[in-house]
C-alpha positions in Angstrom: 101.1 128.6 98.5 98.3 126.7 100.1 99.2 125.0 103.4 99.4 121.3 104.0 96.6 120.0 106.1 98.1 118.1 109.0 96.4 115.9 111.6 97.6 113.9 114.6 95.7 111.0 116.1 96.1 109.3 119.5 94.9 105.7 119.7 96.0 103.3 122.5 99.3 104.8 123.6 100.8 106.9 126.4 100.9 110.2 124.5 104.7 110.1 124.6 104.9 110.6 120.8 102.7 113.7 121.0 104.8 115.0 123.8 107.9 114.5 121.6 106.1 116.4 118.8 105.5 119.3 121.1 109.2 119.1 122.1 110.1 120.5 118.7 109.6 123.8 120.6 110.2 126.9 118.5 110.3 124.8 115.3 106.6 124.5 115.7 106.4 128.1 114.6 108.3 127.3 111.4 105.9 124.3 110.8 102.9 126.6 111.4 103.9 128.7 108.4 103.5 125.7 106.2 100.8 123.5 107.7 97.4 123.9 109.2 96.8 121.5 112.1 93.2 120.5 111.4 92.8 117.7 113.9 94.5 116.5 117.1 94.2 116.2 120.9 94.5 119.9 121.3 92.3 120.9 118.3 88.7 121.8 119.1 87.0 119.7 116.3 84.4 117.1 116.9 84.7 115.1 113.6 87.9 114.1 111.8 87.9 116.3 108.6 88.0 115.2 105.0 90.8 115.9 102.6 93.7 115.7 105.1 97.2 115.6 103.6 99.3 114.0 106.4 98.2 112.3 109.5 100.6 111.2 112.3 99.0 108.4 114.2 100.2 107.3 117.7 99.3 104.1 119.5 98.1 100.6 118.7 94.6 99.5 117.7 93.1 98.0 120.9 89.4 98.7 120.8 86.4 98.8 118.5 86.5 102.6 118.7 90.2 102.6 117.8 89.5 100.5 114.7 86.5 102.7 113.7 88.5 105.9 114.0 91.5 104.4 112.2 89.5 103.4 109.2 87.9 106.8 109.0 91.3 108.5 109.3 92.7 106.3 106.5 89.8 107.0 104.2 90.3 110.8 104.7 94.1 111.0 104.6 96.4 111.0 101.7 99.6 110.1 103.6 99.5 108.1 106.9 102.5 108.0 109.2 102.7 105.4 111.9 104.4 107.4 114.7 106.2 105.4 117.5 106.6 101.8 118.5 103.1 101.2 119.7 101.7 102.1 116.2 104.3 100.0 114.5 104.6 96.9 116.7 101.9 97.1 119.3 104.6 97.6 121.9 103.3 98.0 125.5 99.6 97.9 124.6 100.2 94.4 123.2 101.5 93.1 126.5 97.8 92.2 127.3 97.5 89.9 124.3 98.6 86.8 126.1 96.0 87.2 128.9 92.8 87.7 126.9 90.2 90.5 127.2 88.2 88.8 130.0 91.2 88.6 132.3 92.3 92.2 131.6 88.8 93.6 132.3 88.5 91.5 135.5 91.8 92.7 136.7 91.1 96.4 136.0 87.5 96.6 137.1 87.0 93.8 139.6 90.2 92.9 141.4 91.6 96.4 141.6 88.3 98.1 142.5 87.0 98.5 146.1 83.7 100.2 145.3 80.8 99.0 143.1 83.1 96.6 141.2 81.7 95.7 137.8 82.9 95.4 134.2 81.5 98.3 132.1 79.0 97.3 129.4 78.6 100.8 127.9 80.5 104.1 127.4 83.9 102.3 127.6 84.7 101.0 124.1 84.8 97.3 123.7 88.2 95.7 123.5 89.4 93.9 120.4 90.7 90.3 121.1 94.3 91.6 120.6 96.1 94.9 120.5 97.6 95.2 117.0 99.8 97.7 115.1 98.2 100.1 112.7 99.5 98.5 109.4 97.7 95.3 110.2 94.4 97.1 109.5 95.1 99.8 106.9 97.9 100.8 104.5 100.6 102.9 106.1 102.9 105.2 104.0 105.8 106.0 106.4 107.0 104.3 109.6 108.8 106.4 112.3 109.9 104.1 115.1 110.9 105.0 118.7 109.5 105.0 122.2 109.0 107.8 121.7 110.7 109.1 118.5 112.8 112.1 119.2 111.6 115.7 118.5 114.5 116.0 116.0 113.4 112.9 114.1 109.7 114.0 114.0 110.7 117.4 112.7 113.0 115.9 110.2 110.3 113.6 108.9 107.8 116.4 108.6 110.3 118.6 106.9 111.1 116.0 104.3 107.4 115.4 103.6 106.8 119.1 103.2 109.6 119.2 100.7 107.8 116.5 98.7 110.2 113.8 99.7 109.6 110.5 101.4 112.1 110.2 104.4 115.1 108.2 103.2 115.1 104.7 104.7 118.7 104.0 103.6 121.0 103.1 106.5 124.2 104.6 105.1 126.3 104.7 108.3 127.6 102.0 110.7 125.4 103.4 113.5 122.3 103.2 111.3 123.1 99.7 110.1 123.5 98.6 113.7 120.1 100.2 114.4 118.6 98.3 111.4 120.0 95.0 112.7 118.5 95.8 116.2 115.1 96.5 114.7 115.2 93.2 112.8 116.0 91.3 116.0 113.1 93.2 117.8 110.7 92.3 115.0 111.7 88.6 115.2 111.3 88.8 119.0 107.7 90.1 118.6 106.8 87.5 116.0 108.0 84.8 118.5 105.5 86.2 121.0 107.9 88.4 123.1 107.5 92.1 123.9 110.0 94.9 124.5 109.8 97.2 127.5 108.2 100.6 127.0 110.7 103.4 127.4 108.0 106.1 126.9 108.3 109.4 128.7 110.7 107.8 131.2 113.2 106.7 128.5 113.9 109.8 126.4 117.7 109.0 126.4 117.2 105.8 124.5 114.9 107.0 121.7 115.1 105.4 118.3 116.4 107.9 115.7 115.6 105.9 112.6 112.9 106.0 109.9 111.5 103.1 108.1 109.6 103.5 104.9 107.5 101.0 103.1 110.6 99.0 102.0 110.2 97.3 105.4 106.5 96.6 104.9 106.0 96.2 101.1 102.7 94.5 101.5 101.2 97.7 102.8 102.4 100.0 100.0 99.8 102.7 99.3 98.2 102.6 95.8 99.3 106.2 95.1 103.0 107.3 95.5 103.2 109.5 98.6 105.1 112.2 96.7 102.1 112.8 94.4 99.8 112.8 97.4 101.3 116.0 98.8 101.9 117.7 95.4 98.4 119.0 95.1 98.6 120.7 98.5 101.9 122.4 97.9 101.1 124.0 94.6 101.1 127.8 94.4 
């Protein structure tokens, strides 16, 4: 059986979602028997490869470089997973949106700098006007919320995908229904211009343990069913 080609991408985020992925601990060995990690922060590759089966993408889209990379990843990936609240809502990265890029750059490079204060014009990627979630730029196949998502949740999602199933978005317990209602309130809060506080690495006790599929974001449904996307890579 050929292995599934897995990639992970880190855009504008704190790396908490990648840390949670590493927190799957010995289960990484079981995953390694079924996947080849072809790209990620710890993979020595200079260019995002073609023909990737699943990509987990952390962080919001905040710079021109983020957007360029995201579009390349989407073009070369069969199934794209938005991993964590920054990728799904913008979360902490989007806190800058109300101030504008000029004020942000001035605060970071002029007001908080005591030596040779100047705003960089090269090397540092240019900021986009707003930090936005991944699905506002490209189609996303699976949404995994949390700040960060727990290691158990990430492993469960990957296991379901490897079995050829899209993670079940049905909230069939009172706890999950309450979680769904909380998520709806948070989404309404974001639409009204508010922002939730980042729990990141400091808030592992309050991780979100839910999965949202495209039923929550029907306008971004992929042209090909995700199940068929993985089928070719799992054939004997």
